[in-house]
C-alpha positions in Angstrom: 86.6 101.6 98.5 84.2 99.0 99.1 82.7 98.0 102.2 82.1 94.1 103.7 79.2 92.4 104.5 79.6 93.9 107.9 80.2 97.7 106.4 83.9 96.9 107.1 86.3 98.3 104.2 88.0 95.6 102.3 91.1 95.4 100.1 89.6 93.9 96.8 91.4 92.0 94.1 91.6 95.3 92.1 92.9 97.3 95.0 96.1 95.2 95.1 99.2 95.4 92.7 99.9 91.7 91.1 101.9 92.4 88.1 105.7 92.2 88.3 105.9 95.2 85.7 103.7 97.5 88.0 105.9 96.6 90.7 109.2 97.5 88.7 107.5 100.6 87.5 106.8 101.9 91.1 110.2 100.6 92.6 112.1 102.4 89.8 110.4 105.7 89.0 108.5 106.4 91.9 109.5 108.0 95.1 111.1 105.9 98.5 111.2 106.2 102.0 112.6 103.8 104.7 111.8 104.0 108.0 111.6 101.6 111.1 110.2 98.2 110.0 109.1 99.1 106.3 110.1 100.8 103.3 107.5 102.7 101.2 107.7 103.1 97.3 105.0 104.8 95.6 103.9 106.6 92.3 100.9 108.4 91.1 98.2 105.9 90.3 97.1 105.6 86.4 94.2 107.9 85.4 90.7 106.5 86.1 92.3 104.0 88.8 92.0 104.1 92.3 94.7 103.4 95.0 96.7 100.0 95.1 98.9 98.1 97.1 101.5 95.7 96.6 103.5 94.2 99.7 107.1 92.4 99.3 108.4 90.2 102.3 112.3 88.9 101.6 113.5 85.6 103.0 115.7 88.0 105.0 112.2 89.0 107.1 112.0 85.5 108.4 110.5 81.9 107.6 107.0 81.7 105.8 105.0 82.3 108.8 107.0 85.2 109.8 106.9 86.6 105.9 103.0 85.7 106.2 102.5 87.6 109.2 104.5 90.6 108.1 102.2 90.4 104.7 99.1 90.5 107.0 100.3 93.4 109.4 100.9 95.9 106.2 97.9 95.1 104.6 96.0 95.6 107.4 97.5 99.0 108.2 97.0 100.2 104.9 93.3 98.8 104.6 92.5 100.7 107.8 94.0 104.2 106.7 93.2 103.5 102.8 90.3 106.4 102.7 92.6 108.8 104.1 94.6 108.9 101.2 95.1 112.4 99.3 94.8 111.1 95.7 95.1 107.9 93.9 98.3 106.4 94.4 100.2 102.8 93.9 102.0 101.6 96.9 104.8 99.4 96.9 105.5 98.3 101.0 108.7 96.7 101.4 109.1 94.6 105.0 112.3 94.9 106.5 113.4 92.0 108.9 113.1 94.1 112.1 109.2 93.8 111.7 109.2 90.1 112.6 109.5 91.3 116.5 106.9 93.8 116.1 103.3 94.3 117.1 100.5 95.7 115.1 100.6 99.1 116.8 103.8 99.4 116.4 104.1 98.7 112.4 100.7 101.0 112.2 102.7 103.6 113.8 105.5 103.2 111.3 103.2 103.3 108.5 101.5 106.5 109.4 104.7 108.1 109.9 105.8 107.2 106.7 102.5 108.1 104.9 102.9 111.7 106.8 106.1 112.2 105.8 105.6 111.3 102.2 102.6 113.6 102.7 100.2 110.7 101.0 97.7 110.8 104.2 95.5 114.0 104.6 94.9 113.9 108.1 95.1 111.2 110.7 92.2 110.1 112.9 93.1 109.5 116.7 
């Protein structure tokens, strides 16, 4: 986890899933939970590599503006809680169409609920 200039946690390029093979591996051989406005697919990360995030938003979510907003909301929810992950994990979040009408608080609550249910987060800060 890297801190930015203002001491904030950031999501660096190395912490993002970018290759289609990684997405396919996680979706095919990983575990999956669908809840609320998102679907989470995850698998253990390769040894020596930290946790990584990939976000998928399909056209059913909405137009480009809505899809970009959905990606920002999901990345921000992950970024705020990445330090609470139990182990190095590759995580793919898939936005569902219901995310279009959600606020950040609702998306974050769904994200935390999924992470707790999957036992990927140790303790949630209040």
